[in-house]
N, C-alpha and C positions, 0 to 999 in steps of 0.2 A: 691505302691502295699504293701499289708500286707505280713508278713513273710511267712505264709502258702501258699499264692498264688505264691510267689516267688519260693518257694521250688517246688510246683506243676508244675510251668512253666518250670523250669530247668529239672525236671523229664520227662516231656513230650518231651522236646527237646532231652534229652538223649535217650528216648525210640525210637524216630524217627531214630537216628543214629544207635541204637542197632538193630532195625528192618531191616534197610538198610544193616547193616553188617551181620546179621544172614543169609541172602541169600547166603553168601559165603560158608556156611556149605554144601550146596547142590552141589557146583561146585568144591571147592578146593580139590585137590588131589595130587597124586604123579605125578609130571611132567615127570619123567623118564618112567612112565608106557606107555606113548605114543611115546617113542623113542626120545624125545627131548634131546639135549645136553644142560647141565647146563652151563651158563656163569661163568667165574671165579669170577665175582663180586657178585654172588648170595649169600645172607646171609643165615645162617642156618634157617630152618623152625621154630624152637622154638622161634625165635626172633619176628615173625610177631604178634602173639596174644598180648604180652605185649605192643608192640609199638602201635598197633591199638587201644588198650584199652585206652592208654594215649591220643592218638590223638582224639578219639571220645569224651573224656571228654573235651578236649580243644575246639573241634568243637562245642559241645553243649554249653559250657560256653561262647564262643564267641557270639553265637546267642542270648543267654540269656542277655548278656550285651547290645546288640543292642536293644533288646525289652525293657529293663528297662531304656535305655538312654532317655535323653530329646528329645522332638520333633525335627525332622530334615527332611529336604526335600529329603534326600537320603535314608531314611529308607526303602521305598518301593523297591527301586532297590537293596538294601542290602538284604532284605528278599528274593527277586527273585534269586539273585546270590547264597545265602546260599542254597536255595532249588535246584537250578541247579547243584551245586557241589555235593550235596548229591545224586541226581539222577544219575549223571555221574559216581560217585564213585560206586554206586550200580550196574550200568550196566556193568562196566568194568569186574567184576569177571566172570559172565556167558560167556562173549565174549572170555575172555582169557582162563579160565579153562574149561568152558563147551563146547564152540564151537571150541576151539583151533585155534581161528582166531587171529593170532599175529598181522597182519596188522590192522584189525578192532579194536583190543584192543589198538594199538598204537594211532590210530586216536582218540579214546575215551579218552585215558589218556592225550593226548595233549589238548583236549577240557577241560578236568578236570583241568589241570594245569592252563590254561587261566582263567577258572572260579574262581579258588582259588586265583590267582593273582589279578583279578578284585575285588573280595570280599575284599581282604586284603587292597587294595588301597582305595576303597570306604568306608569301615568300619573305616579306620583310621581317616576319617573326622568326624565320629560320636563318636567313642570311641577308643582311642589308644590301650588300653589293648585288646579289642576285635580283633583288627588287629594283635597285637603281638602274640595272641594265635593261629593264623593261620600260622605263620612263620615256626614252626616245621612241620606242615602238608605240606606246600609248599615245604620244604626241602625233606621230605620223598617221596612225589609224584614226585619231580624232580629226585630223585634216582630211583624210580620205573619206570619212563619214560625211563631212560637210560637202566635199566634192561630189560624192555619190548623190547626196540630197539635191545639190545644184543641177546635176544632170537630170534628175527626175523632175525637178521644178520647171526647167526650161525646155524639156523635150516632151 
Protein backbone atom coordinates (compact mmCIF):
# COMPACT_ATOMS: atom_id res chain seq x y z
CA UNK A 1 0.00 0.00 0.00
CA UNK A 2 1.25 3.46 -0.67
CA UNK A 3 1.78 5.92 2.17
CA UNK A 4 -1.34 8.03 1.50
CA UNK A 5 -3.58 4.99 1.22
CA UNK A 6 -2.16 3.73 4.53
CA UNK A 7 -2.95 7.03 6.24
CA UNK A 8 -6.42 7.11 4.69
CA UNK A 9 -7.09 3.52 5.80
CA UNK A 10 -6.10 4.28 9.40
CA UNK A 11 -8.21 7.47 9.39
CA UNK A 12 -11.25 5.51 8.18
CA UNK A 13 -10.76 2.97 10.98
CA UNK A 14 -10.39 5.72 13.56
CA UNK A 15 -13.47 7.45 12.15
CA UNK A 16 -15.40 4.20 12.66
CA UNK A 17 -14.37 4.07 16.31
CA UNK A 18 -15.04 7.80 16.72
CA UNK A 19 -18.54 7.51 15.27
CA UNK A 20 -19.24 4.53 17.51
CA UNK A 21 -18.00 6.46 20.54
CA UNK A 22 -19.83 9.66 19.67
CA UNK A 23 -23.15 7.99 20.41
CA UNK A 24 -22.18 8.11 24.08
CA UNK A 25 -22.70 11.87 24.06
CA UNK A 26 -26.44 11.32 23.76
CA UNK A 27 -26.63 8.94 26.68
CA UNK A 28 -23.82 9.56 29.15
CA UNK A 29 -24.91 11.63 32.07
CA UNK A 30 -24.98 11.93 35.81
CA UNK A 31 -25.66 8.50 37.23
CA UNK A 32 -26.67 10.06 40.54
CA UNK A 33 -29.53 11.84 38.78
CA UNK A 34 -31.50 8.59 38.62
CA UNK A 35 -30.82 7.77 42.26
CA UNK A 36 -28.13 5.15 41.72
CA UNK A 37 -25.57 4.53 44.43
CA UNK A 38 -22.02 4.87 43.11
CA UNK A 39 -19.74 1.89 43.77
CA UNK A 40 -16.58 2.60 45.76
CA UNK A 41 -14.48 1.46 42.81
CA UNK A 42 -16.00 3.99 40.38
CA UNK A 43 -13.24 6.17 38.91
CA UNK A 44 -13.68 9.93 38.56
CA UNK A 45 -15.64 10.95 35.47
CA UNK A 46 -12.74 13.03 34.08
CA UNK A 47 -10.75 9.80 33.57
CA UNK A 48 -13.04 8.31 30.92
CA UNK A 49 -12.41 10.68 27.95
CA UNK A 50 -8.59 10.37 27.95
CA UNK A 51 -8.69 6.61 28.55
CA UNK A 52 -11.17 6.02 25.74
CA UNK A 53 -9.27 8.31 23.37
CA UNK A 54 -6.13 6.22 23.87
CA UNK A 55 -8.06 2.96 23.62
CA UNK A 56 -9.76 4.01 20.37
CA UNK A 57 -6.35 4.87 18.88
CA UNK A 58 -5.14 1.39 19.88
CA UNK A 59 -8.31 -0.28 18.54
CA UNK A 60 -7.96 1.52 15.19
CA UNK A 61 -4.26 0.82 14.93
CA UNK A 62 -4.80 -2.85 15.70
CA UNK A 63 -7.32 -3.20 12.88
CA UNK A 64 -5.02 -1.26 10.55
CA UNK A 65 -2.16 -3.66 11.30
CA UNK A 66 -4.40 -6.61 10.46
CA UNK A 67 -5.42 -5.00 7.16
CA UNK A 68 -1.83 -4.38 6.06
CA UNK A 69 -0.55 -7.76 7.30
CA UNK A 70 0.31 -10.53 4.86
CA UNK A 71 -2.48 -12.78 3.63
CA UNK A 72 -3.73 -15.11 6.33
CA UNK A 73 -6.66 -17.52 6.47
CA UNK A 74 -7.87 -15.94 9.77
CA UNK A 75 -8.16 -12.38 8.44
CA UNK A 76 -11.89 -12.69 7.68
CA UNK A 77 -12.66 -13.88 11.21
CA UNK A 78 -10.48 -11.14 12.63
CA UNK A 79 -12.37 -8.48 10.67
CA UNK A 80 -15.67 -9.94 11.90
CA UNK A 81 -14.51 -9.97 15.53
CA UNK A 82 -13.23 -6.40 15.27
CA UNK A 83 -16.58 -5.27 13.88
CA UNK A 84 -18.49 -7.26 16.50
CA UNK A 85 -16.56 -5.73 19.40
CA UNK A 86 -17.14 -2.24 18.00
CA UNK A 87 -20.89 -2.90 17.67
CA UNK A 88 -21.14 -4.30 21.20
CA UNK A 89 -19.11 -1.39 22.55
CA UNK A 90 -21.49 1.03 20.81
CA UNK A 91 -24.61 -0.74 22.11
CA UNK A 92 -23.50 -0.85 25.75
CA UNK A 93 -23.73 2.92 26.33
CA UNK A 94 -27.42 3.41 25.44
CA UNK A 95 -28.39 0.29 27.37
CA UNK A 96 -26.50 1.33 30.52
CA UNK A 97 -26.94 5.13 30.43
CA UNK A 98 -30.04 5.50 28.26
CA UNK A 99 -32.27 2.61 29.32
CA UNK A 100 -30.70 2.28 32.80
CA UNK A 101 -30.81 -1.47 32.21
CA UNK A 102 -27.97 -2.70 34.40
CA UNK A 103 -28.59 -6.39 33.74
CA UNK A 104 -28.88 -5.89 29.97
CA UNK A 105 -25.70 -3.81 30.03
CA UNK A 106 -23.91 -6.53 31.99
CA UNK A 107 -24.90 -9.15 29.39
CA UNK A 108 -23.66 -6.86 26.60
CA UNK A 109 -20.36 -6.08 28.30
CA UNK A 110 -19.73 -9.77 28.95
CA UNK A 111 -20.30 -10.42 25.23
CA UNK A 112 -17.98 -7.49 24.47
CA UNK A 113 -15.30 -8.94 26.76
CA UNK A 114 -15.53 -12.29 24.98
CA UNK A 115 -15.34 -10.62 21.54
CA UNK A 116 -12.27 -8.63 22.60
CA UNK A 117 -10.59 -11.74 23.99
CA UNK A 118 -11.35 -13.72 20.83
CA UNK A 119 -10.06 -10.90 18.61
CA UNK A 120 -6.88 -10.68 20.69
CA UNK A 121 -6.23 -14.43 20.44
CA UNK A 122 -6.99 -14.67 16.71
CA UNK A 123 -5.14 -11.48 15.74
CA UNK A 124 -2.05 -12.74 17.62
CA UNK A 125 -1.69 -15.39 14.90
CA UNK A 126 -1.64 -12.66 12.22
CA UNK A 127 0.19 -9.77 13.88
CA UNK A 128 1.41 -9.86 17.47
CA UNK A 129 1.45 -6.07 17.85
CA UNK A 130 -2.19 -5.92 16.74
CA UNK A 131 -3.01 -8.33 19.56
CA UNK A 132 -0.89 -6.46 22.12
CA UNK A 133 -2.76 -3.24 21.25
CA UNK A 134 -5.97 -4.89 22.46
CA UNK A 135 -4.62 -5.88 25.89
CA UNK A 136 -5.22 -2.44 27.51
CA UNK A 137 -8.73 -2.49 26.02
CA UNK A 138 -9.34 -5.96 27.47
CA UNK A 139 -8.07 -4.75 30.85
CA UNK A 140 -10.30 -1.65 30.80
CA UNK A 141 -13.38 -3.62 29.75
CA UNK A 142 -12.59 -6.17 32.47
CA UNK A 143 -12.67 -3.35 35.00
CA UNK A 144 -15.81 -1.89 33.40
CA UNK A 145 -17.49 -5.30 33.66
CA UNK A 146 -16.75 -5.44 37.39
CA UNK A 147 -18.00 -1.86 37.72
CA UNK A 148 -21.20 -2.69 35.81
CA UNK A 149 -21.72 -5.70 38.10
CA UNK A 150 -21.18 -3.51 41.18
CA UNK A 151 -23.79 -1.02 39.96
CA UNK A 152 -26.22 -3.91 39.48
CA UNK A 153 -25.37 -5.42 42.88
CA UNK A 154 -25.82 -2.25 44.95
CA UNK A 155 -28.71 -0.70 43.06
